[in-house]
C-alpha positions as CSV (number, residue, x, y, z in Angstrom):
1,X,1.6,9.2,-49.1
2,X,-2.0,10.0,-50.4
3,X,-4.8,11.6,-48.5
4,X,-8.2,11.0,-50.1
5,X,-10.9,13.5,-49.3
6,X,-14.4,12.8,-50.5
7,X,-15.8,15.8,-52.3
8,X,-19.2,15.7,-50.6
9,X,-17.6,15.3,-47.1
10,X,-16.0,18.8,-47.1
11,X,-17.9,20.9,-44.6
12,X,-16.9,24.2,-46.3
13,X,-17.5,25.3,-49.8
14,X,-14.1,26.7,-50.6
15,X,-11.8,25.0,-48.1
16,X,-10.3,21.6,-47.4
17,X,-8.8,21.1,-43.9
18,X,-5.8,18.7,-43.8
19,X,-4.5,17.9,-40.3
20,X,-1.3,15.9,-40.1
21,X,0.9,14.6,-37.3
22,X,4.1,14.6,-39.4
23,X,5.7,17.1,-41.8
24,X,4.8,17.1,-45.5
25,X,4.8,19.0,-48.8
26,X,1.8,19.1,-51.2
27,X,2.8,17.8,-54.7
28,X,-0.4,17.2,-56.6
29,X,-4.0,18.4,-56.2
30,X,-6.7,17.3,-58.6
31,X,-10.4,17.6,-58.3
32,X,-12.6,15.2,-60.1
33,X,-14.8,13.0,-57.9
34,X,-12.1,13.0,-55.2
35,X,-9.5,15.5,-54.0
36,X,-6.2,13.6,-54.0
37,X,-3.3,15.3,-52.2
38,X,0.2,13.7,-52.5
39,X,2.6,14.6,-49.6
40,X,6.2,14.0,-48.7
41,X,8.2,14.4,-45.4
42,X,9.4,18.0,-44.9
43,X,6.9,20.3,-43.3
44,X,5.2,20.7,-40.0
45,X,1.6,21.7,-39.6
46,X,-2.2,21.4,-39.5
47,X,-3.5,24.1,-41.8
48,X,-6.1,25.2,-44.3
49,X,-5.6,24.5,-48.0
50,X,-7.7,26.7,-50.1
51,X,-8.8,25.7,-53.6
52,X,-10.4,27.5,-56.5
53,X,-12.5,25.8,-59.1
54,X,-11.4,28.4,-61.6
55,X,-9.7,26.0,-63.9
56,X,-11.2,25.9,-67.4
57,X,-11.9,22.2,-67.3
58,X,-12.7,22.1,-63.6
59,X,-10.2,19.2,-63.3
60,X,-7.5,21.2,-61.3
61,X,-7.6,22.9,-58.0
62,X,-5.7,26.2,-58.1
63,X,-4.2,26.7,-54.6
64,X,-4.3,30.3,-53.3
65,X,-1.3,31.9,-51.8
66,X,1.3,29.3,-52.8
67,X,2.6,27.3,-55.8
68,X,0.8,24.0,-56.3
69,X,3.9,21.9,-56.3
70,X,5.7,23.5,-53.4
71,X,3.2,24.5,-50.7
72,X,4.1,24.1,-47.0
73,X,1.4,23.0,-44.6
74,X,2.4,24.0,-41.1
75,X,1.0,22.5,-38.0
76,X,1.9,22.2,-34.3
77,X,1.7,18.9,-32.5
78,X,3.0,18.3,-29.0
79,X,4.6,14.8,-29.6
80,X,5.5,14.5,-26.0
81,X,1.9,14.9,-24.9
82,X,0.7,12.5,-27.6
83,X,3.3,9.9,-26.5
84,X,2.4,10.3,-22.9
85,X,-1.3,9.9,-23.7
86,X,-0.6,6.7,-25.7
87,X,1.5,5.3,-22.9
88,X,-1.1,6.0,-20.3
89,X,-3.7,4.3,-22.4
90,X,-1.5,1.2,-22.9
91,X,-0.9,1.0,-19.1
92,X,-4.6,1.4,-18.3
93,X,-5.6,-1.2,-20.8
94,X,-2.9,-3.6,-19.5
95,X,-4.3,-3.3,-16.0
96,X,-7.8,-4.2,-17.3
97,X,-6.7,-7.3,-19.0
98,X,-4.0,-8.5,-16.5
99,X,-5.4,-11.0,-14.0
100,X,-4.8,-10.2,-10.3
101,X,-2.9,-13.5,-9.9
102,X,-0.3,-12.3,-12.4
103,X,0.6,-9.2,-10.3
104,X,3.7,-9.8,-8.2
105,X,4.1,-7.7,-5.1
106,X,7.4,-7.9,-3.2
107,X,6.7,-8.2,0.5
108,X,9.5,-8.0,3.0
109,X,9.4,-11.0,5.3
110,X,8.6,-10.1,8.9
111,X,11.3,-10.7,11.5
112,X,10.7,-13.7,13.7
113,X,11.9,-14.4,17.3
114,X,12.5,-17.6,19.2
115,X,12.3,-17.9,23.0
116,X,12.7,-20.9,25.2
117,X,10.1,-21.2,27.9
118,X,9.7,-23.7,30.8
119,X,7.8,-26.4,28.9
120,X,8.2,-25.4,25.2
121,X,10.0,-23.2,22.7
122,X,8.1,-20.5,20.9
123,X,9.0,-19.0,17.4
124,X,6.7,-16.2,16.2
125,X,6.4,-12.8,14.6
126,X,4.4,-9.8,15.9
127,X,1.7,-10.3,13.4
128,X,1.4,-14.0,14.2
129,X,1.5,-13.3,18.0
130,X,-1.5,-10.9,17.6
131,X,-3.4,-13.5,15.5
132,X,-2.7,-16.2,18.1
133,X,-3.9,-14.0,21.0
134,X,-7.1,-13.2,19.0
135,X,-7.8,-16.9,18.4
136,X,-10.6,-18.6,20.4
137,X,-8.2,-21.4,21.1
138,X,-5.8,-19.1,23.1
139,X,-7.5,-20.4,26.3
140,X,-5.7,-23.7,25.7
141,X,-2.3,-22.2,25.4
142,X,0.4,-22.5,28.0
143,X,0.1,-19.4,30.3
144,X,3.8,-18.6,30.0
145,X,3.5,-18.6,26.2
146,X,0.4,-16.3,26.4
147,X,2.5,-13.9,28.6
148,X,5.3,-13.9,26.1
149,X,3.0,-13.5,23.0
150,X,1.3,-10.6,24.8
151,X,4.4,-8.7,25.7
152,X,6.1,-9.4,22.3
153,X,3.0,-8.1,20.4
154,X,3.2,-4.9,22.5
155,X,6.8,-4.3,21.6
156,X,8.6,-5.4,24.7
157,X,12.3,-6.2,24.2
158,X,14.1,-9.3,25.4
159,X,15.4,-7.9,28.7
160,X,12.0,-6.6,29.7
161,X,10.5,-10.1,29.0
162,X,13.3,-11.8,31.1
163,X,12.5,-9.5,34.1
164,X,8.8,-10.3,33.9
165,X,9.5,-14.0,33.4
166,X,11.6,-14.1,36.5
167,X,9.0,-12.1,38.5
168,X,6.0,-14.3,37.7
169,X,7.9,-17.5,37.8
170,X,8.9,-16.5,41.4
171,X,5.3,-15.5,42.3
172,X,3.2,-18.3,40.8
173,X,5.1,-20.3,38.1
174,X,2.6,-18.9,35.7
175,X,-0.2,-20.9,37.3
176,X,-3.5,-19.0,36.9
177,X,-5.0,-20.9,39.8
178,X,-2.1,-20.4,42.2
179,X,-3.4,-19.3,45.7
180,X,-1.4,-18.0,48.6
181,X,-3.1,-19.4,51.7
182,X,-1.9,-16.7,54.0
183,X,-2.4,-13.6,52.0
184,X,-5.1,-15.0,49.7
185,X,-3.2,-13.7,46.7
186,X,-4.5,-15.4,43.5
187,X,-3.4,-16.0,40.0
188,X,-0.3,-15.5,37.8
189,X,0.3,-12.0,39.1
190,X,-0.7,-12.9,42.6
191,X,-3.3,-10.1,43.1
192,X,-4.4,-9.6,46.6
193,X,-8.2,-9.5,47.2
194,X,-8.1,-5.7,47.4
195,X,-6.0,-5.4,44.2
196,X,-8.8,-6.7,42.1
197,X,-11.1,-4.0,43.4
198,X,-8.6,-1.2,43.3
199,X,-8.0,-1.8,39.6
200,X,-11.7,-2.3,38.9
201,X,-11.3,-5.8,37.4
202,X,-13.2,-8.9,38.3
203,X,-11.4,-11.8,39.8
204,X,-10.9,-14.4,37.1
205,X,-9.1,-17.7,36.4
206,X,-8.5,-16.8,32.7
207,X,-4.8,-16.7,32.1
208,X,-5.1,-14.2,29.3
209,X,-7.1,-11.7,31.4
210,X,-4.8,-12.2,34.4
211,X,-1.8,-11.4,32.3
212,X,-3.5,-8.3,30.8
213,X,-4.4,-7.1,34.3
214,X,-1.0,-7.9,35.7
215,X,0.9,-6.0,33.0
216,X,-1.4,-3.0,33.6
217,X,-0.6,-3.1,37.3
218,X,3.1,-3.4,36.8
219,X,3.2,-0.5,34.3
220,X,1.1,1.8,36.4
221,X,3.0,1.0,39.7
222,X,6.6,0.6,38.4
223,X,6.7,2.2,35.0
224,X,9.3,4.9,34.5
225,X,11.2,6.7,31.7
226,X,14.0,4.2,31.9
227,X,11.7,1.3,32.2
228,X,8.3,2.1,30.5
229,X,6.9,-1.4,31.0
230,X,8.0,-1.4,34.7
231,X,8.9,-5.1,34.5
232,X,12.6,-4.7,35.5
233,X,11.8,-2.1,38.2
234,X,9.2,-4.6,39.6
235,X,11.6,-7.5,39.6
236,X,14.3,-5.4,41.3
237,X,11.8,-4.4,44.0
238,X,10.7,-8.0,44.4
239,X,14.3,-9.1,45.0
240,X,14.6,-6.6,47.8
241,X,11.2,-6.9,49.4
242,X,9.9,-10.4,48.4
243,X,6.7,-8.9,47.0
244,X,5.8,-6.3,44.5
């Protein structure tokens, strides 16, 4: 291997700096218009080679401190750091040139659940249930389906849903306009006129709002450590008393 150093490019009068990344020996050094250094694989270094223009015909460089044909240039290069830097650069560049569409991200499919209701069968996931409830078309959904989507999105299990389903089927058949002529209880949860005021909610015919208010009422009145939602406690009470 040859390293060519232009004579005028040397920044120091009496030194030529040769920095290598692999190990070499110096074999030949001549100084005419260019300094030509022939190297072979054996040494390890980045060091200073001194030359002296003391030759009679100024055509040779006499190297100080070592023989011209067997001089060791020692240098230290951390190959691991160099390799890591090159790898990081390659990865960074690949991210710049790789289109987003080419990136493949493994996404675990979300678990779905299927439930049979009075008039239809619903299959959904928690994410889809939340999206459906946030949709402006939710007002056209079957009220029983809205109740299930609401409870499922909140993390209710199947047994808690079954208790609620039995309770509100018994009370109103999930009819948001159901009215008890004797007690004047109204809606899916059959709130009494005083219940609306006690829970500081406005009387409404919206199935979605009635379900939200009814779930809050059940949780506050019947919720416990064994039944945080209160649905099964409320259903058990209703079976004994006929109301809840």
